[in-house]
DRENRO-854655 format. One record per residue (C-alpha): x, y, z; residue in three letters; residue number from 1. Coordinates in steps of 0.25 Angstrom, whole numbers. Each point is the difference from the previous one (the first is absolute). Example, Ala and Ser with C-alpha at 12.3 -4.5 7.8 and 13.67 -1.06 7.14 Angstrom:
// residues 2
{atom {49,-18,31},Ala,1}
{atom {6,14,-2},Ser,2}
// end
This chain:
// residues 495
{atom {239,839,4},Unk,1}
{atom {12,9,5},Unk,2}
{atom {4,-4,15},Unk,3}
{atom {11,0,9},Unk,4}
{atom {3,-12,10},Unk,5}
{atom {9,-1,12},Unk,6}
{atom {2,-14,7},Unk,7}
{atom {8,-3,13},Unk,8}
{atom {5,-12,7},Unk,9}
{atom {-2,-3,14},Unk,10}
{atom {14,4,5},Unk,11}
{atom {-1,13,-8},Unk,12}
{atom {-11,6,8},Unk,13}
{atom {-1,7,13},Unk,14}
{atom {-9,-11,7},Unk,15}
{atom {3,-13,-8},Unk,16}
{atom {-12,1,-9},Unk,17}
{atom {0,-3,-14},Unk,18}
{atom {-4,12,-9},Unk,19}
{atom {-7,0,-13},Unk,20}
{atom {-5,14,-5},Unk,21}
{atom {-4,5,-14},Unk,22}
{atom {-6,13,-6},Unk,23}
{atom {-11,-3,-10},Unk,24}
{atom {0,12,-10},Unk,25}
{atom {-10,2,-11},Unk,26}
{atom {5,2,-14},Unk,27}
{atom {3,13,-6},Unk,28}
{atom {-12,9,0},Unk,29}
{atom {-9,-9,8},Unk,30}
{atom {-4,-1,15},Unk,31}
{atom {-6,-13,5},Unk,32}
{atom {-8,1,13},Unk,33}
{atom {4,-12,10},Unk,34}
{atom {-6,-6,13},Unk,35}
{atom {5,-9,11},Unk,36}
{atom {-9,-12,3},Unk,37}
{atom {-1,-14,5},Unk,38}
{atom {-4,-11,-10},Unk,39}
{atom {-7,-12,7},Unk,40}
{atom {1,-14,-5},Unk,41}
{atom {-15,1,-4},Unk,42}
{atom {3,11,-10},Unk,43}
{atom {11,-7,-7},Unk,44}
{atom {-5,-7,-13},Unk,45}
{atom {2,-14,-4},Unk,46}
{atom {4,4,-14},Unk,47}
{atom {7,13,-3},Unk,48}
{atom {-2,8,-12},Unk,49}
{atom {9,12,-4},Unk,50}
{atom {-7,12,-5},Unk,51}
{atom {12,5,-8},Unk,52}
{atom {5,-13,-6},Unk,53}
{atom {-12,-9,1},Unk,54}
{atom {8,-12,5},Unk,55}
{atom {-8,-10,9},Unk,56}
{atom {7,-7,11},Unk,57}
{atom {-6,-11,9},Unk,58}
{atom {4,4,15},Unk,59}
{atom {3,-10,11},Unk,60}
{atom {-10,-3,11},Unk,61}
{atom {1,6,14},Unk,62}
{atom {5,14,-3},Unk,63}
{atom {5,8,12},Unk,64}
{atom {-4,14,5},Unk,65}
{atom {9,11,-5},Unk,66}
{atom {1,15,0},Unk,67}
{atom {1,7,-13},Unk,68}
{atom {1,14,-7},Unk,69}
{atom {-9,-1,-12},Unk,70}
{atom {-5,11,-10},Unk,71}
{atom {-12,7,5},Unk,72}
{atom {-7,-3,-13},Unk,73}
{atom {2,-14,-7},Unk,74}
{atom {-2,5,-14},Unk,75}
{atom {15,-5,-2},Unk,76}
{atom {-1,-12,10},Unk,77}
{atom {3,-1,14},Unk,78}
{atom {15,4,1},Unk,79}
{atom {1,-5,14},Unk,80}
{atom {14,5,1},Unk,81}
{atom {6,-3,14},Unk,82}
{atom {-5,-8,12},Unk,83}
{atom {2,-10,11},Unk,84}
{atom {-7,-13,2},Unk,85}
{atom {-5,-6,12},Unk,86}
{atom {13,-8,3},Unk,87}
{atom {8,12,-1},Unk,88}
{atom {6,-1,-14},Unk,89}
{atom {0,12,-9},Unk,90}
{atom {2,4,-14},Unk,91}
{atom {0,13,-8},Unk,92}
{atom {-2,-1,-15},Unk,93}
{atom {4,6,-9},Unk,94}
{atom {12,8,-3},Unk,95}
{atom {0,2,-15},Unk,96}
{atom {14,-3,-6},Unk,97}
{atom {7,2,-13},Unk,98}
{atom {7,-10,-9},Unk,99}
{atom {7,-1,-14},Unk,100}
{atom {-4,-4,-14},Unk,101}
{atom {8,-13,0},Unk,102}
{atom {-8,-5,12},Unk,103}
{atom {-13,4,-5},Unk,104}
{atom {3,-5,-14},Unk,105}
{atom {3,-14,6},Unk,106}
{atom {-11,-1,9},Unk,107}
{atom {-11,10,-4},Unk,108}
{atom {-10,6,10},Unk,109}
{atom {-14,-7,0},Unk,110}
{atom {-9,11,-5},Unk,111}
{atom {-15,0,0},Unk,112}
{atom {-6,-1,-15},Unk,113}
{atom {-15,3,-1},Unk,114}
{atom {-9,-7,-10},Unk,115}
{atom {3,6,-14},Unk,116}
{atom {-3,-4,-14},Unk,117}
{atom {-5,-14,4},Unk,118}
{atom {12,-3,9},Unk,119}
{atom {-4,-4,14},Unk,120}
{atom {4,8,12},Unk,121}
{atom {13,-3,6},Unk,122}
{atom {2,2,14},Unk,123}
{atom {13,7,5},Unk,124}
{atom {8,-4,12},Unk,125}
{atom {0,5,14},Unk,126}
{atom {4,13,5},Unk,127}
{atom {0,11,11},Unk,128}
{atom {-15,0,0},Unk,129}
{atom {0,-15,4},Unk,130}
{atom {12,-4,7},Unk,131}
{atom {-3,2,15},Unk,132}
{atom {-14,-5,-1},Unk,133}
{atom {4,-13,-6},Unk,134}
{atom {12,-2,9},Unk,135}
{atom {-1,6,14},Unk,136}
{atom {-12,-8,5},Unk,137}
{atom {7,-13,-2},Unk,138}
{atom {14,1,5},Unk,139}
{atom {6,-3,14},Unk,140}
{atom {14,5,-2},Unk,141}
{atom {8,10,-9},Unk,142}
{atom {6,-12,-7},Unk,143}
{atom {-13,-6,-3},Unk,144}
{atom {-4,13,-6},Unk,145}
{atom {11,0,-10},Unk,146}
{atom {-3,-15,-3},Unk,147}
{atom {-15,3,-3},Unk,148}
{atom {2,12,-8},Unk,149}
{atom {12,-6,-8},Unk,150}
{atom {-10,-12,-3},Unk,151}
{atom {-11,10,-5},Unk,152}
{atom {10,8,-8},Unk,153}
{atom {5,-13,-7},Unk,154}
{atom {-14,-5,-3},Unk,155}
{atom {-8,13,-4},Unk,156}
{atom {12,10,-3},Unk,157}
{atom {-1,15,2},Unk,158}
{atom {-3,12,-9},Unk,159}
{atom {10,9,8},Unk,160}
{atom {14,0,7},Unk,161}
{atom {-2,0,15},Unk,162}
{atom {7,-1,13},Unk,163}
{atom {-7,-6,12},Unk,164}
{atom {4,-1,15},Unk,165}
{atom {-4,-11,10},Unk,166}
{atom {3,1,15},Unk,167}
{atom {-2,-8,12},Unk,168}
{atom {6,1,14},Unk,169}
{atom {13,-6,-4},Unk,170}
{atom {2,3,-15},Unk,171}
{atom {-2,10,-11},Unk,172}
{atom {0,-4,-14},Unk,173}
{atom {0,8,-13},Unk,174}
{atom {-5,-6,-13},Unk,175}
{atom {2,6,-14},Unk,176}
{atom {-7,-5,-13},Unk,177}
{atom {9,-2,-12},Unk,178}
{atom {-8,1,-13},Unk,179}
{atom {-13,-7,-1},Unk,180}
{atom {2,-13,8},Unk,181}
{atom {14,0,7},Unk,182}
{atom {3,6,14},Unk,183}
{atom {11,1,10},Unk,184}
{atom {-1,2,15},Unk,185}
{atom {11,4,11},Unk,186}
{atom {-1,0,15},Unk,187}
{atom {3,14,6},Unk,188}
{atom {12,-2,9},Unk,189}
{atom {-4,1,15},Unk,190}
{atom {10,11,2},Unk,191}
{atom {-3,8,-12},Unk,192}
{atom {-11,9,-7},Unk,193}
{atom {-4,0,-15},Unk,194}
{atom {-4,12,-8},Unk,195}
{atom {-9,-2,-13},Unk,196}
{atom {-3,12,-9},Unk,197}
{atom {-8,-6,-12},Unk,198}
{atom {12,-8,-6},Unk,199}
{atom {4,-14,0},Unk,200}
{atom {9,1,12},Unk,201}
{atom {7,-13,5},Unk,202}
{atom {15,1,-4},Unk,203}
{atom {5,-14,4},Unk,204}
{atom {-6,-13,0},Unk,205}
{atom {4,-14,3},Unk,206}
{atom {-6,-10,-10},Unk,207}
{atom {6,-12,7},Unk,208}
{atom {-7,4,13},Unk,209}
{atom {-13,3,-7},Unk,210}
{atom {0,-14,-7},Unk,211}
{atom {5,-7,12},Unk,212}
{atom {-2,3,15},Unk,213}
{atom {-7,13,-2},Unk,214}
{atom {5,7,12},Unk,215}
{atom {0,14,-5},Unk,216}
{atom {-4,-2,-15},Unk,217}
{atom {-11,-6,-8},Unk,218}
{atom {-4,1,-15},Unk,219}
{atom {-8,-6,-11},Unk,220}
{atom {6,-14,-3},Unk,221}
{atom {4,2,-14},Unk,222}
{atom {7,14,2},Unk,223}
{atom {14,-5,-2},Unk,224}
{atom {-4,-6,-14},Unk,225}
{atom {-8,13,-3},Unk,226}
{atom {12,8,3},Unk,227}
{atom {10,-9,-8},Unk,228}
{atom {-9,-1,-12},Unk,229}
{atom {-3,15,-1},Unk,230}
{atom {14,4,4},Unk,231}
{atom {-5,9,11},Unk,232}
{atom {12,0,10},Unk,233}
{atom {10,11,-3},Unk,234}
{atom {11,-4,10},Unk,235}
{atom {13,-5,-5},Unk,236}
{atom {3,-8,13},Unk,237}
{atom {-13,-9,0},Unk,238}
{atom {-7,8,11},Unk,239}
{atom {-14,4,-1},Unk,240}
{atom {-4,15,2},Unk,241}
{atom {-15,0,-3},Unk,242}
{atom {-1,15,-1},Unk,243}
{atom {10,0,-12},Unk,244}
{atom {-6,-13,-6},Unk,245}
{atom {-15,3,1},Unk,246}
{atom {-1,15,4},Unk,247}
{atom {1,14,-7},Unk,248}
{atom {10,11,0},Unk,249}
{atom {-7,11,-8},Unk,250}
{atom {1,15,1},Unk,251}
{atom {-14,0,6},Unk,252}
{atom {5,-9,11},Unk,253}
{atom {10,11,4},Unk,254}
{atom {-11,10,1},Unk,255}
{atom {-11,-8,6},Unk,256}
{atom {6,-12,8},Unk,257}
{atom {14,0,4},Unk,258}
{atom {0,14,7},Unk,259}
{atom {-10,-6,10},Unk,260}
{atom {9,-11,4},Unk,261}
{atom {12,10,1},Unk,262}
{atom {-8,9,9},Unk,263}
{atom {-5,-11,9},Unk,264}
{atom {14,-7,1},Unk,265}
{atom {7,14,2},Unk,266}
{atom {-10,3,12},Unk,267}
{atom {1,-14,7},Unk,268}
{atom {15,-2,-3},Unk,269}
{atom {6,14,0},Unk,270}
{atom {14,-4,3},Unk,271}
{atom {2,-13,-7},Unk,272}
{atom {2,6,-14},Unk,273}
{atom {2,13,-6},Unk,274}
{atom {-13,5,-6},Unk,275}
{atom {3,14,-5},Unk,276}
{atom {11,7,-7},Unk,277}
{atom {9,-3,-12},Unk,278}
{atom {6,-12,7},Unk,279}
{atom {-14,-6,5},Unk,280}
{atom {0,-16,0},Unk,281}
{atom {-15,1,-4},Unk,282}
{atom {-8,11,-7},Unk,283}
{atom {-15,2,-2},Unk,284}
{atom {2,-6,-14},Unk,285}
{atom {9,-12,4},Unk,286}
{atom {-5,-14,-5},Unk,287}
{atom {8,-7,10},Unk,288}
{atom {-6,5,14},Unk,289}
{atom {0,-13,8},Unk,290}
{atom {-13,-8,2},Unk,291}
{atom {2,-1,15},Unk,292}
{atom {8,7,10},Unk,293}
{atom {4,-3,15},Unk,294}
{atom {-5,13,7},Unk,295}
{atom {9,9,8},Unk,296}
{atom {-10,-1,12},Unk,297}
{atom {-13,-8,2},Unk,298}
{atom {-12,5,-8},Unk,299}
{atom {-13,5,6},Unk,300}
{atom {-14,2,-5},Unk,301}
{atom {3,15,-1},Unk,302}
{atom {12,-2,-9},Unk,303}
{atom {-9,-8,-10},Unk,304}
{atom {-10,11,0},Unk,305}
{atom {10,11,-2},Unk,306}
{atom {7,-7,-12},Unk,307}
{atom {-13,-4,-6},Unk,308}
{atom {-5,15,1},Unk,309}
{atom {13,5,-6},Unk,310}
{atom {1,12,-10},Unk,311}
{atom {15,0,0},Unk,312}
{atom {0,10,11},Unk,313}
{atom {15,4,4},Unk,314}
{atom {4,-2,-15},Unk,315}
{atom {0,10,-12},Unk,316}
{atom {-12,-8,-5},Unk,317}
{atom {-11,3,10},Unk,318}
{atom {-11,7,-8},Unk,319}
{atom {-4,8,13},Unk,320}
{atom {14,5,2},Unk,321}
{atom {4,15,0},Unk,322}
{atom {15,-2,-2},Unk,323}
{atom {9,-5,-10},Unk,324}
{atom {-1,-1,-15},Unk,325}
{atom {-15,2,-4},Unk,326}
{atom {3,-9,-13},Unk,327}
{atom {2,-12,9},Unk,328}
{atom {-12,1,9},Unk,329}
{atom {-11,-10,-3},Unk,330}
{atom {9,-7,-11},Unk,331}
{atom {-2,-14,6},Unk,332}
{atom {-13,-7,4},Unk,333}
{atom {-3,1,15},Unk,334}
{atom {-3,-11,9},Unk,335}
{atom {-10,8,7},Unk,336}
{atom {-8,4,-13},Unk,337}
{atom {-14,6,-2},Unk,338}
{atom {-6,-13,-5},Unk,339}
{atom {4,-9,12},Unk,340}
{atom {-12,-9,2},Unk,341}
{atom {4,-5,14},Unk,342}
{atom {12,-5,8},Unk,343}
{atom {-1,-13,8},Unk,344}
{atom {11,-5,9},Unk,345}
{atom {-3,-14,7},Unk,346}
{atom {8,-1,13},Unk,347}
{atom {0,-14,5},Unk,348}
{atom {5,1,14},Unk,349}
{atom {7,-11,7},Unk,350}
{atom {-2,-5,15},Unk,351}
{atom {-15,4,0},Unk,352}
{atom {-13,-8,-1},Unk,353}
{atom {-4,-4,-14},Unk,354}
{atom {-12,9,2},Unk,355}
{atom {9,12,2},Unk,356}
{atom {12,-2,-8},Unk,357}
{atom {-5,5,-14},Unk,358}
{atom {-1,16,-1},Unk,359}
{atom {-4,6,-13},Unk,360}
{atom {4,14,-1},Unk,361}
{atom {-8,8,-11},Unk,362}
{atom {0,13,-7},Unk,363}
{atom {-8,5,-11},Unk,364}
{atom {3,11,-10},Unk,365}
{atom {13,8,-3},Unk,366}
{atom {10,-5,11},Unk,367}
{atom {6,14,1},Unk,368}
{atom {-12,4,7},Unk,369}
{atom {-7,-12,6},Unk,370}
{atom {2,-7,14},Unk,371}
{atom {3,-14,3},Unk,372}
{atom {-10,-8,8},Unk,373}
{atom {2,-13,7},Unk,374}
{atom {-12,-11,0},Unk,375}
{atom {0,-14,6},Unk,376}
{atom {-2,-9,-12},Unk,377}
{atom {-6,-12,7},Unk,378}
{atom {-14,5,0},Unk,379}
{atom {-13,-3,-8},Unk,380}
{atom {-3,15,-4},Unk,381}
{atom {7,13,-1},Unk,382}
{atom {-5,14,4},Unk,383}
{atom {-10,7,-10},Unk,384}
{atom {9,11,-1},Unk,385}
{atom {10,-9,-7},Unk,386}
{atom {-9,-9,-7},Unk,387}
{atom {-12,9,-5},Unk,388}
{atom {8,7,-12},Unk,389}
{atom {-8,2,-12},Unk,390}
{atom {0,8,-13},Unk,391}
{atom {-6,12,7},Unk,392}
{atom {9,10,6},Unk,393}
{atom {-2,2,15},Unk,394}
{atom {8,2,13},Unk,395}
{atom {-8,-11,7},Unk,396}
{atom {11,-10,-5},Unk,397}
{atom {15,0,2},Unk,398}
{atom {3,-1,-15},Unk,399}
{atom {-7,12,-5},Unk,400}
{atom {3,8,12},Unk,401}
{atom {15,-2,-3},Unk,402}
{atom {-1,3,-15},Unk,403}
{atom {-6,13,4},Unk,404}
{atom {10,3,10},Unk,405}
{atom {11,-3,-9},Unk,406}
{atom {-5,8,-12},Unk,407}
{atom {-2,12,9},Unk,408}
{atom {13,-1,8},Unk,409}
{atom {8,-2,-13},Unk,410}
{atom {-4,14,-6},Unk,411}
{atom {5,7,13},Unk,412}
{atom {11,-10,4},Unk,413}
{atom {8,10,8},Unk,414}
{atom {-12,6,8},Unk,415}
{atom {-6,-14,3},Unk,416}
{atom {13,-8,2},Unk,417}
{atom {-1,2,16},Unk,418}
{atom {-14,-5,0},Unk,419}
{atom {3,-12,-8},Unk,420}
{atom {12,-4,9},Unk,421}
{atom {-8,2,13},Unk,422}
{atom {-11,-9,-6},Unk,423}
{atom {10,-11,-5},Unk,424}
{atom {6,-1,14},Unk,425}
{atom {-13,1,8},Unk,426}
{atom {-7,-11,-7},Unk,427}
{atom {10,-11,2},Unk,428}
{atom {4,5,14},Unk,429}
{atom {-15,-3,4},Unk,430}
{atom {-1,-12,-8},Unk,431}
{atom {12,-6,7},Unk,432}
{atom {-6,3,14},Unk,433}
{atom {-13,-7,-4},Unk,434}
{atom {8,-12,-5},Unk,435}
{atom {8,-1,13},Unk,436}
{atom {-13,1,8},Unk,437}
{atom {-7,-12,-7},Unk,438}
{atom {13,-8,-1},Unk,439}
{atom {1,0,15},Unk,440}
{atom {-15,-2,2},Unk,441}
{atom {-1,-12,-9},Unk,442}
{atom {14,-6,3},Unk,443}
{atom {-1,2,15},Unk,444}
{atom {-15,-4,1},Unk,445}
{atom {2,-14,-7},Unk,446}
{atom {-11,5,-10},Unk,447}
{atom {-2,-10,-12},Unk,448}
{atom {-8,-3,-12},Unk,449}
{atom {-13,8,-3},Unk,450}
{atom {2,9,13},Unk,451}
{atom {14,4,-5},Unk,452}
{atom {-6,4,-14},Unk,453}
{atom {-10,8,7},Unk,454}
{atom {10,8,8},Unk,455}
{atom {9,2,-13},Unk,456}
{atom {-12,5,-7},Unk,457}
{atom {-3,10,12},Unk,458}
{atom {15,5,-1},Unk,459}
{atom {-1,2,-15},Unk,460}
{atom {-13,8,2},Unk,461}
{atom {7,9,10},Unk,462}
{atom {11,2,-10},Unk,463}
{atom {-9,3,-11},Unk,464}
{atom {-8,10,9},Unk,465}
{atom {14,7,4},Unk,466}
{atom {5,1,-14},Unk,467}
{atom {-13,6,-6},Unk,468}
{atom {0,10,11},Unk,469}
{atom {15,4,-3},Unk,470}
{atom {-2,-1,-15},Unk,471}
{atom {-12,9,1},Unk,472}
{atom {7,10,8},Unk,473}
{atom {12,0,-9},Unk,474}
{atom {-9,2,-12},Unk,475}
{atom {-6,12,7},Unk,476}
{atom {14,6,2},Unk,477}
{atom {4,-2,-14},Unk,478}
{atom {-13,5,-6},Unk,479}
{atom {2,13,7},Unk,480}
{atom {14,2,-5},Unk,481}
{atom {-4,-3,-14},Unk,482}
{atom {-12,9,1},Unk,483}
{atom {9,11,5},Unk,484}
{atom {8,-1,-13},Unk,485}
{atom {-11,0,-10},Unk,486}
{atom {2,10,-11},Unk,487}
{atom {-13,7,2},Unk,488}
{atom {4,4,14},Unk,489}
{atom {0,15,4},Unk,490}
{atom {5,6,13},Unk,491}
{atom {-11,10,3},Unk,492}
{atom {-11,-5,8},Unk,493}
{atom {-15,4,0},Unk,494}
{atom {1,3,15},Unk,495}
// end
């Protein structure tokens, strides 16, 4: 599953929040409808069975409530994708990442093998379908999330290479799988942000810390032996660069992956390095773009939405450009692509009541054309407009309305751009206004427990009504522009 992830520590953001954001994108030629829901403890199974790999896992008792962004249809499983649990711990899973032949030969992925020629079925490992559902309801910190998922990976293995983010009020951690059973995890520095574009990304790692105090690194217990026995470290000085040891550097990476990291870092750190020209420090195809950066200024929600919607605007590679060399337009895979399923940013705000601190920003469809909507996460249900997605195309839910909006606006980009820009600004402006109102009502009124939840759900309903009105209005405007450009149009009227 192709995706792009942005993580930020609490000293790197405008309000001291931790950020964890990810685009989930469908594979080439496919589009998966998504919805935004709440999973209650009563809906969580005692034994989990994967649809794709058939692995069965006994789950702990007493799961917690959590939000999720599952597939609208479960023929391929749940794919809960991203969410926040009731103690304000978040995770997003997964960023599909790359590896190399040496790693996968030494620790093969755990593939599902169906019954065949008298051989019994062999269950596969865990994967993106499963990871949120078997982890998020049971963890009370980001660090606990790493520990639980690490245990599950060692016990059951995985059938794919993945990166997973865990977040609480204090810490953000990034975990990467290595082969079928091994893993590493690194804490995002408090003053930094991390970019992950479908590659194994961690570029430095302290094994002594991971096997000792675990201040900022964790890993599977036998990782040093695994590295040594299979001659995986490529450094001359004994340091470990996981990207070199466990990752890939293919021609495909230079078209599909590294250009996304280049654009995001170029936008957020424009003066820190030379990004363009013959003497550039980093180019779109560079394999050594750092995993983390200290930003030149504090990051905002709007920054995250902009870079995760990017189509290389302002560069020669923009597919919508009307300038520069036509041969360069669209040569790299955009971040905001036609097959974005959703974008989720969890913002854990400090100095607020626990009921108020978790905001989940949500967008569906192609990020170039959609709007970012904030919702309180500590609720028992989400608005129907966000939760009722099915296979039927309809403007009565946010997913399909945005898919339609993007398809229409893309075909007439120049004519529709102003409508989209106004829409993308109007929705979060009104969303912020409603958040400020309810933050004050709940915080100042000493509202707690069930009463607070009711008010949060009321706020979410108001936000959903607002965004539906603005989405419908924008769809009307874009439909008009597209209709006027139909090839069967004719200027003479019947009147």
